[in-house]
N, C-alpha and C positions, 0 to 999 in steps of 0.2 A: 634555242629552244626544245620542244620535247612537240609529235610530233600531234596532240592531240591540246597543247596548246595558242600552235599554228592553224588550228581547224575551228580551233573558239565564237574567229569573227562573222568567221562565214558560217558558223551551223546556227549566234546567236542574229542572224539576218535572217536567214530563211523563215525561225519559229518565227521573230517578231512581226512578218510576210503570214506565212502559215495562219498561225494562229489561231487570228482574228479571223479565218477564213473557214474556222471547226474540221481544221488540222489537229492530230495527236500525235504525239512524238515517244518512237519505238527504234533502240539510240541508236543508229543515224537515218533512220525512213518517218518525214509522215503522212502520214492515211488519213483519213478522211472517207465516211462512210455515206452514199448514197446510193438510198432504195436500194438497188441488188448490187453497186461495182461499187470495188471501191480506190478510191486515187489517190496515187503513191507520186510520190517523191524523194527521192534516196539523193544521199549524197555519199558515194563511188571515195574511197583513199587505192591511190596505185600503188601496185604492187611494188612500185620501187621510191616508194616514202621510205624515209629516213628517221630519224632520232633530229638531225638539224636542216629537212627542206619535207615537204607536203605536197599531193601531188596525187589533184583529186575532180573527178567531175559530177556534173547531176545527172540522176534518171530519171525516170517521169513512165509513168505507168497506170494501165486502168485494168483492173480484174474482177472476177465476181468467184469468189470466196466459197460458191454452192459450187462450182464447178471444178474445184482443185481437185487433184488426185491427193488420197493423202498421206502420199508426202513429199507433197508439192508444200513449202511453207507461202500462208497467207498473206504475210507482212514483205515477201518480196519481190523487189522489179523481175526476179527471174522466170517466178511460176506466171507474168501473168503473158498475155494473149497479144493487146496491144504497147507498145511501149517503144519511147525514145533517147535518144540522149540530146541531152540542154546544146550539142551543139547546133542542131539540125532547126534552128530558130532564130539560128545567128546568120547573116547576109551572107555568111564561105558554105551557111549549109555542113559544114565537112564537123567532125569530128573535135571536141573542144575542151583542155586540161590546161589545169589554171596550174598554177606549181608555185609554194611561199616557201620564201627562207624567211619570213622574218613577218612577225604584225601586221607591221605597215602592206609588206607584197599582201596579204589576207584578205588584211580592209579595204583596196585596193581591188582585192578579184570576189570582195563580194557585190563591192558596185556592180560590178560589171554582171555577176552574176544576182546580182535583183534586177538589173534592165531585161538577160534574158529573161528569168525567173515573170516576172511581170506578160511579159506575148504567150510565155510555152501552153502558161496557165488557164489563159484561153482558149487553147483545142483539150488539155485535158479536162477542165473542168464543161465542157461541152458536150462530152462523152459521161448524160450525169442520170444514163439509162441502160439496161440489156439490150434493149433495141437498136443504139441508136454506137454504141458499141462492136454488133454483129452489121449493121449498119455499114463503120467505117473500118469494120475491117472487108470487107465484104468492098469494099470501095477502095482493100489496098493507101488510105490516109494516112498523112504525115507515118513517123512511128518506122522499125525495124520494118523491112519488107516481108515475108516471110515466106515460102517458098506455094504453092498449090497445096498441097498436102500437108503440112500441119495445119494454116487456112482456114481449112476445111475438118479440120480435126475441129478445130474453137470455136469454126463459127458451129459444127454443131451441138457439141454440149451445152452451149450456149443456148437453140433451141430448143432443146428439151426442158428450159426452165422456164419457157414464153407461155 
């Protein structure tokens, strides 16, 4: 079974959950703009995926498109000052990857992802303004831990828009 077919139940579940909340889809990334921030949910395929087994995880991010450099993609979690993997919202708080060799396994993964995404979105969607994004970065809340230098760079770029 092709890996695109294996990941389809996950994409379908995410789409059904996010579209009513105002998210649009671009590739494997769902996004919505709220004021001056963009909230992203990205389905990432693992590099070890094959034609018979797909490996995947979810990345969550919040960015401000106006602060991106010309070379930074505006729909990429990698351009965001705040990002987190879905596993952070699991009880283990570890990086979490799913593996599916069948549609049944992908559907089971989708159910688990739905549960985690329901709680993770509470955090993502709470970062709904430039001020909240700056606050979350200042406090080092959730998400990927940035070095002080990188965090200050992002905060300074964001504060120029205030």
